[in-house]
N, C-alpha and C positions, 0 to 999 in steps of 0.2 A: 658405324656412326649412328645408324637409326636405332639400334638397340640401346645405345648410350642415351640418346634423346628420349626414348621411351622410358628408360629408368628415371631420368631426371623429371619427366612429367608425372610419373607415378609418385615420386617423392613429393612433388609439388601438390598433387591431388590429395595425398595423405595429410599434408600440412593444412590444406584448406578444410578437409574433413574434421580435423582436430579443432580448428577455429570455429567451425559450424557447431560442433558439439558443445563448445564453451559459450556460444552466443546467448542461450537462454539465461545462464547464470549472470552474464554481463548485464543483460537487460534487467534482471531481477535486482542486482546490486544497485544499478543506477536508479531504478524506481524507488528502492528503499532509501537511497541517499536523498532523493527529493521528498520522500514522504516523512522522514524523520523530523525536519524542521516544522512541518505542518502539525505533526502530532505534539511536538513540544509546545508550539504556540497555542494549540487549542486544548491542551490538557488542563490548564487552569480554568478555562471556560467550562469544560466538562465537570470538573470538580465543583465549580460554583453552581452549575445547573443541578447536580446531584444534591448539593446542600440546600438549594432552593426547594427541591422536591421534598426533602425531609422536613423542612420548616413549614412548607405550604402544600401538603399533599393534595388537598382538594383542588388547588389551582393547577396542578401539574398532570391532571388526568388526560390521557391521550384523546379521549372522546370529547373534550371541551371544544367549543367553537371559537374560543378566543385566539387571535392570531399569535399571541405570545406563546401559547402552549404548542401550537403547531411547529413553530420555530424551535422550541425547546426539544420537542420529540425528534425533529429532523436532525438537530445538532447531536443529540444523544445517539441516534442511530448511526450517523456518520462517524462519530468518534468511536463507537463500539466496533463498527466495521473496520476502521483504520487500525484500531488496537489489535483486532483479531488478525488482520493482514500482516501486521508487524510481527506478531508472535509466530505466525506460520512461516515467515521467511527465514 
């Protein structure tokens, strides 16, 4: 009876180990599911910022002290990071 119980527990432990092995993928998929709507929402903004930089390159310099430009740079960096993150997933 003890041997049977040990066998059952070993099977259960193996099942838990398989679940643990899948856990990082589950979290990655869930993170990507939450990230996709954000990327879709901010993609037009990134394109607009890119277009603004093409039209007004002197105003879009990262070294400028205007608050606008700081926000633009941060948005661009954030969007670039999110896009790289999405491609790597």
